[in-house]
C-alpha positions as CSV (number, residue, x, y, z in Angstrom):
1,M,16.2,-12.1,-3.2
2,I,14.4,-13.2,-6.3
3,A,15.8,-11.7,-9.4
4,P,13.4,-9.4,-11.4
5,T,12.1,-10.9,-14.6
6,T,12.5,-9.0,-17.8
7,L,9.2,-8.8,-19.6
8,T,9.3,-7.8,-23.2
9,H,5.6,-7.4,-23.6
10,L,5.4,-5.2,-20.5
11,R,8.2,-3.0,-21.7
12,D,6.5,-2.7,-25.1
13,G,3.1,-2.0,-23.7
14,L,4.1,0.9,-21.4
15,N,6.0,4.0,-22.4
16,S,9.2,4.6,-20.5
17,S,8.9,7.4,-18.0
18,D,10.7,9.3,-15.4
19,R,11.0,7.1,-12.3
20,M,7.8,7.1,-10.4
21,P,7.5,7.8,-6.7
22,L,6.4,5.2,-4.2
23,V,3.5,5.9,-1.7
24,F,2.5,4.2,1.5
25,L,-0.7,5.6,3.1
26,G,-2.0,4.9,6.6
27,H,-5.7,4.7,5.7
28,G,-7.3,4.3,9.1
29,S,-11.1,4.5,9.4
30,P,-13.2,4.3,6.2
31,M,-14.9,7.4,7.4
32,N,-11.9,9.4,6.1
33,A,-13.5,8.8,2.7
34,I,-16.5,11.1,3.4
35,E,-15.3,13.4,6.2
36,D,-13.1,16.4,6.0
37,T,-10.1,15.3,8.1
38,Q,-6.4,16.1,8.3
39,F,-5.8,12.9,6.5
40,S,-8.2,13.3,3.6
41,R,-6.8,16.9,3.1
42,A,-3.3,15.5,3.2
43,W,-4.1,12.9,0.6
44,S,-5.7,15.5,-1.7
45,K,-2.6,17.7,-1.4
46,L,-0.4,14.7,-2.1
47,G,-2.4,13.9,-5.2
48,D,-1.9,17.4,-6.5
49,S,1.9,16.9,-6.2
50,L,2.2,13.4,-7.8
51,P,3.0,12.9,-11.4
52,R,0.2,11.4,-13.6
53,P,0.9,7.7,-13.9
54,Q,0.0,5.4,-16.8
55,A,-1.5,2.9,-14.3
56,I,-1.7,2.4,-10.5
57,L,-0.9,-0.8,-8.6
58,V,-2.3,-1.0,-5.1
59,V,-1.2,-3.4,-2.4
60,S,-3.9,-3.2,0.3
61,A,-4.1,-4.7,3.8
62,H,-7.6,-5.8,3.0
63,W,-6.8,-8.3,0.3
64,M,-5.3,-11.2,2.1
65,T,-4.5,-14.6,0.5
66,R,-2.6,-17.7,1.6
67,G,-0.2,-19.6,-0.5
68,T,-0.5,-17.3,-3.5
69,T,-0.2,-13.7,-4.6
70,L,-3.3,-12.8,-6.6
71,V,-3.4,-10.1,-9.2
72,D,-6.8,-8.5,-10.1
73,V,-7.3,-8.6,-13.9
74,S,-10.8,-7.0,-13.9
75,E,-11.8,-4.7,-16.8
76,V,-13.7,-2.5,-14.4
77,P,-12.8,-3.3,-10.7
78,R,-15.9,-3.1,-8.5
79,T,-15.9,-0.8,-5.5
80,I,-15.9,-3.1,-2.4
81,H,-17.6,-1.9,0.8
82,D,-15.8,-4.3,3.1
83,F,-16.9,-2.9,6.4
84,Y,-20.0,-2.9,8.7
85,G,-22.0,-0.5,10.8
86,F,-21.1,2.7,9.0
87,P,-23.4,5.5,7.6
88,Q,-25.2,4.8,4.3
89,A,-23.3,7.7,2.7
90,L,-20.2,5.5,2.9
91,Y,-21.8,2.6,1.2
92,D,-23.0,4.9,-1.6
93,Q,-19.4,5.8,-2.5
94,Q,-18.1,4.5,-5.8
95,Y,-14.7,4.7,-7.5
96,P,-15.4,3.9,-11.1
97,A,-11.9,3.5,-12.5
98,H,-11.0,1.1,-15.2
99,G,-8.7,-1.8,-14.6
100,A,-5.5,-2.6,-16.5
101,P,-6.0,-6.3,-17.4
102,A,-3.1,-6.6,-19.9
103,L,-0.7,-5.0,-17.5
104,A,-2.1,-7.0,-14.5
105,R,-1.5,-10.2,-16.4
106,E,2.1,-9.2,-17.1
107,V,2.5,-8.4,-13.4
108,K,1.2,-11.9,-12.7
109,T,4.0,-13.3,-14.9
110,L,6.5,-10.9,-13.2
111,L,5.5,-12.5,-9.8
112,A,5.4,-16.1,-11.1
113,S,8.1,-17.1,-8.6
114,H,5.9,-15.8,-5.8
115,H,3.1,-18.2,-6.8
116,A,1.1,-15.4,-8.5
117,E,-2.3,-16.1,-10.1
118,E,-5.0,-14.1,-11.9
119,D,-8.2,-13.1,-10.2
120,D,-11.2,-11.3,-11.7
121,T,-13.5,-11.3,-8.7
122,W,-11.9,-8.8,-6.3
123,G,-11.9,-5.2,-7.3
124,L,-11.0,-2.2,-5.1
125,D,-11.4,-2.7,-1.4
126,H,-11.6,0.2,1.0
127,G,-7.9,0.2,1.6
128,A,-7.6,1.3,-2.1
129,W,-10.6,3.4,-3.1
130,T,-10.9,5.5,0.1
131,V,-7.5,7.0,-0.6
132,L,-7.6,6.9,-4.4
133,K,-10.6,9.1,-4.4
134,F,-8.4,11.9,-3.0
135,L,-5.3,11.2,-5.0
136,Y,-7.0,10.9,-8.4
137,P,-10.6,12.1,-7.8
138,E,-11.7,11.8,-11.4
139,A,-11.0,8.0,-11.3
140,D,-9.4,8.4,-14.7
141,V,-6.2,6.3,-14.2
142,P,-6.4,2.5,-14.7
143,V,-5.9,0.7,-11.3
144,F,-5.6,-2.8,-10.1
145,Q,-4.7,-4.6,-6.8
146,V,-2.2,-7.2,-5.8
147,S,-2.9,-9.3,-2.7
148,V,-0.7,-9.9,0.3
149,D,0.2,-13.6,1.0
150,M,-0.3,-14.0,4.7
151,S,1.4,-17.4,4.7
152,R,4.8,-16.1,4.0
153,G,7.3,-14.2,6.2
154,L,7.8,-10.5,6.4
155,A,10.9,-10.6,4.1
156,H,8.7,-12.1,1.4
157,Q,6.8,-8.8,1.1
158,L,10.1,-7.0,0.7
159,E,10.9,-9.3,-2.2
160,I,7.6,-8.5,-3.8
161,G,8.4,-4.9,-3.6
162,R,11.9,-5.4,-5.1
163,T,10.4,-7.4,-8.0
164,L,7.7,-4.8,-8.7
165,S,10.2,-1.9,-8.5
166,Q,11.0,-2.1,-12.2
167,L,7.5,-0.9,-13.0
168,R,8.4,2.5,-11.6
169,D,10.3,3.2,-14.9
170,R,7.2,2.4,-17.0
171,G,4.9,5.0,-15.5
172,V,3.3,2.7,-12.8
173,L,2.6,4.3,-9.4
174,I,2.8,1.7,-6.7
175,I,0.7,2.4,-3.6
176,G,0.7,0.5,-0.3
177,S,-2.2,1.0,2.0
178,G,-2.3,-0.2,5.6
179,N,-1.1,1.2,9.0
180,I,2.3,1.1,10.7
181,V,0.5,0.3,14.0
182,H,-2.9,-1.4,13.8
183,N,-4.3,-3.0,17.0
184,L,-8.1,-2.6,17.0
185,R,-8.4,-4.6,20.2
186,A,-6.5,-1.9,22.1
187,M,-8.4,1.1,20.7
188,R,-9.4,3.8,23.1
189,P,-11.3,6.6,21.4
190,G,-10.3,10.0,22.7
191,G,-7.5,8.4,24.7
192,K,-3.7,9.0,24.5
193,P,-1.6,6.8,22.3
194,H,-0.4,3.5,23.9
195,D,3.3,3.4,24.7
196,F,3.8,0.4,22.4
197,A,2.1,2.3,19.5
198,L,4.4,5.3,19.9
199,E,7.5,3.1,20.3
200,F,6.8,0.9,17.3
201,D,5.8,3.9,15.1
202,T,9.1,5.7,16.0
203,L,11.2,2.5,15.6
204,F,9.7,1.9,12.1
205,A,10.4,5.5,11.0
206,E,14.0,5.4,12.3
207,K,14.8,2.1,10.7
208,L,13.2,3.1,7.4
209,E,15.3,6.3,7.4
210,E,18.4,4.1,8.0
211,R,17.2,1.8,5.2
212,D,17.5,-1.0,7.8
213,L,14.9,-3.2,6.1
214,A,16.4,-6.4,7.6
215,T,15.3,-5.3,11.1
216,L,11.8,-4.2,9.9
217,A,11.3,-7.7,8.4
218,D,12.8,-9.6,11.4
219,R,10.1,-10.9,13.8
220,A,12.7,-11.9,16.4
221,K,14.3,-8.5,16.5
222,L,10.9,-6.7,16.6
223,G,9.7,-9.1,19.3
224,T,6.6,-8.4,21.4
225,L,6.5,-4.8,20.1
226,L,5.5,-6.2,16.7
227,T,2.8,-8.5,18.2
228,Q,1.4,-5.7,20.3
229,S,1.3,-3.3,17.3
230,H,0.0,-6.0,14.9
231,P,-2.1,-8.9,16.4
232,S,-2.4,-9.7,12.7
233,I,0.3,-8.4,10.3
234,D,-2.0,-7.6,7.3
235,H,-1.8,-3.9,7.8
236,Y,2.0,-4.0,8.2
237,L,2.8,-5.9,5.0
238,P,2.0,-3.2,2.5
239,A,4.5,-0.9,4.2
240,L,7.2,-3.5,3.6
241,T,6.2,-3.8,-0.1
242,I,6.8,-0.1,-0.5
243,A,10.0,-0.2,1.5
244,G,11.3,-3.1,-0.6
245,A,10.6,-1.2,-3.9
246,A,12.7,1.8,-2.8
247,D,16.4,2.2,-3.4
248,A,19.3,4.3,-2.1
249,K,18.6,7.0,-4.7
250,D,15.2,7.7,-3.3
251,D,14.4,10.6,-0.9
252,L,12.1,9.7,2.0
253,R,9.4,11.9,3.3
254,F,6.9,11.3,6.1
255,M,3.4,12.8,6.4
256,T,0.3,12.5,8.7
257,N,2.5,11.2,11.6
258,A,-0.3,10.7,14.1
259,I,-1.7,7.9,16.4
260,E,-5.5,7.7,16.2
261,L,-7.7,5.9,18.7
262,G,-4.7,5.1,20.8
263,S,-3.4,2.2,18.7
264,V,-3.7,3.1,15.0
265,S,-0.8,4.9,13.4
266,M,-1.7,7.1,10.5
267,R,1.9,7.6,9.4
268,S,2.4,7.8,5.7
269,F,5.6,8.0,3.7
270,I,6.6,8.7,0.1
271,F,9.8,7.7,-1.7
272,T,10.7,10.2,-4.4
273,P,13.6,9.8,-6.9
274,T,16.4,12.1,-6.0
275,A,16.5,15.1,-8.3
276,A,19.5,15.1,-10.6
């Protein structure tokens, strides 16, 4: 584990706060952003229950890098429509939140040992804005993204989460956005969930409840079940970030525990500090 760095400027720049929750959302299809679904309704309900953060940090499956962890320092992150073949109404969607450049630069320093670098060209991809529009529909909380380094092992993303966890005491809400199972090659619209999807989704939930993060980050132990569920691990890594940022004092709650299209888990989970 890489020890967290103490950042005087970060601590001076953000007011201390009650410890913030951690959120992982299974985002699924971009169409959830414009349709009334069980998932969009659940995200709106969750947003009503969350404390108001000073800033939001999003780790999305759709910002993949290799050899570095990028941190978006944009003043006003652009809304990225990184999908094809959808209705025009989806491309018309905008999420005009401001960024948090000063905080993002401090986070880059915080992640220096993870080869972090600044970036001002990204913005908010659909893993971020399609859920943020329900959590904070006024787009009035500063937000920025941190990429996932696809060249490192699963345990690396746990370390990222552990390092970022100190932000929770400074009013920063950390959100992961991906899917616990994400195999688009195996989709079967209207069909029953694949056995591998149900098995991996259940295994993940059980190990997370047990706080057995070592197993969740062990490719050998997960074996072919991981490769069936994730031909590419991009949608899995944000879940590990959030798991890594949690601690034994957090209560765990699951929501939207459904398998869509046979091979996409919409399971979401929230870690909330245990009430005193």
